[in-house]
N, C-alpha and C positions, 0 to 999 in steps of 0.2 A: 178241315176246320170250317165251322159254320160262319156265316157272315156276322151273326150276332156276337160270337166269341171274338172275332177280329175287331169288331167295333169296341167291345169292352177293353181289349188290349190297347187299342189306339187311344181311347179316352184316358185310361190310367197312365199311359206313357206321357201324354200331354200334361196331366196333373202333376206327375213326378217332375217334369221339366219346370213347372211353375215353382215347386218347392225348391229345387236346386238353384234356380236363378235368383231367388230372394236373398241368399246368403252373400255377405260381402266380406272382403278381405281388407283390413285396415292396416296400413303400414304406419306404425307408431312414429310420429314426428314428420310424416309425409316424406318428401324427397330428401330431407336431411337425415331422416332416420332417428335412431335412439342415440342422440348426441347431446352434450351439455349445452350447446348454444340454442337449443329449441325451448320455446316457452310452451310446455306441455299443457298447461291450463288453457291457454288460448287455442292451441291446436285442437284440443278435445271439445271445446265449448260448443261447437256447431255440429258435432258428430252424433249420430244415433247408432248405438251398438245393440244388436239384437241377438237373441239365442240363435245359434247356428253360424254366426259370423266368426271370423278368425282375426286375431291380432298378430301382426308380424313385427318382430323386433329385429331390425337390421343395424349392426354396429360393429365397431372394430374391437380388437383384443383388449383395448383399454377399459372396456365396460363389461357388464353382465346384467342379467335381469333377475330380480328377486321378487317373488310374489309375497306380499304381506297379508296376514290374516285378519287385520282389523283397521278401522279408521284411525284408532289411537296410535297403532304402530306406524301407519302411513304418515300421520301428522308429525310424529316425533322422530321419524326415520329410524325406528328400532328394527334393525336387520337381524337381531339375535335369534328369532324363531320364525324363519321363513316357511311359508306353505310350500314353496317350490323355488328352485334355483336353476337358471338356464345360462349357458355360456357358449353356444355354438357360433354366435354372430349372425345367425339367421333363424331365430326361434319363432315357432308358430304356436299360438295358444288358442284353442277352440273355446268359444263361449257356449257352454252347454246348458246353463240355466240362468234365470233372472237373479239380479242382485248386484252389489257393487264389488268390484275387484280392484285391488291396489297393487301397483308395481313400482319398483324403484331400482336404481342402479346399485349394485353391490360393491362398487369401488368406494373405498373410504372417502367421505366428504362430498361425493357426487349427489347423493340424495339431499343432503343439507343445502346444496347449491341449486336445488330445483329439478334435479333429474329424477322425476317421479311422475306417475300419471294414475289418475283414478278413472275407472270406466264403469258407468252405470249401464247394466245390461237389462233390456226390456224384452218382453215376449216377442216372438217372431212376427206375430200379427199386429203388433202395436204400430200406430202411426205417429206416436209422440216423438218429437225432436226436442232434445234438451235445450233449455234456454241458457244463455251464457250465465255462468256463476251459479247454476243450479247445484244444490247440495243434497243428494239423496243417498241414504245409506241403508244397507240391510246386510244380511249374512253374506259372507264371501263364498264363492264357488271354489272349492279347493281342487287342485289337480296336481298330478306329479308326472314326471317324464317316463314313468314305467307303464305306459299303455293307457293312461286315462285320457284326460282331455287337453293335455298340453305336451309340448315336446319340441324337438327340433325338426325342421323340414327344409328342404331346398325347394320351396314352392316356386312356381313360375310367376312372372309378372305380378303387379299389385293392382288391386281394385280398391276403390274407396266407396263409402256409402253415398257419395254424390251421384253415382251412376245407378243407384239402386232402383229408381223409378223406371229407368230404361230397361234394366234387367227384368223387372217385374212385368213390364209391358210386353217384352219379348216372350216371357214365359206364358202369359195369357194368350198371346197370338199363337204360340205353338199349341197350346191346349185347345183353343177354339179351332184352329186349322186342322188338328188331328181329328176333332169331332166331326167337322164338315167333311173331310176326306172319307172318314169312316162311314158317315151317313150316305154319301154319294156312292161309295163303293158297295155298300150293303143293298142299295136299291138299284 
């Protein structure tokens, strides 16, 4: 293998590391999880959800997760025509495109008592952080548990968007480090 080919491989590996480190995993409700006692509006108000991130719903058998298709269904807690229903207790939903997504608990009465969350997904390269009480709506990103962008997973640990800057910095350090090592090695 020539030195130039090795350099190209190292640079692309570093750039791939940057892309990988930018995605975040958001445990809905934080340490309390998907539970009735959580104020989901407050919890989500300072979060930034980006394409590529994952939402993790952790809950007991008393609850479930229903994705709703519109803001009207979300506001009225109309669970009659869900986009997707999950019930593993540890559900992972990948955010694959921009737009607003709406989730509620499928247990009767729970949505009406506030067990619902609205997530505004921005592009992965966006630096915008939602302001408290921001109300943005657009088409929802539909997914199903049969191989599209949502489903159950027993993922390891949880990361939140608060560490996103550190992960991005680490990715850039890896990319630049790979480039420097490649250049030193090539010459």
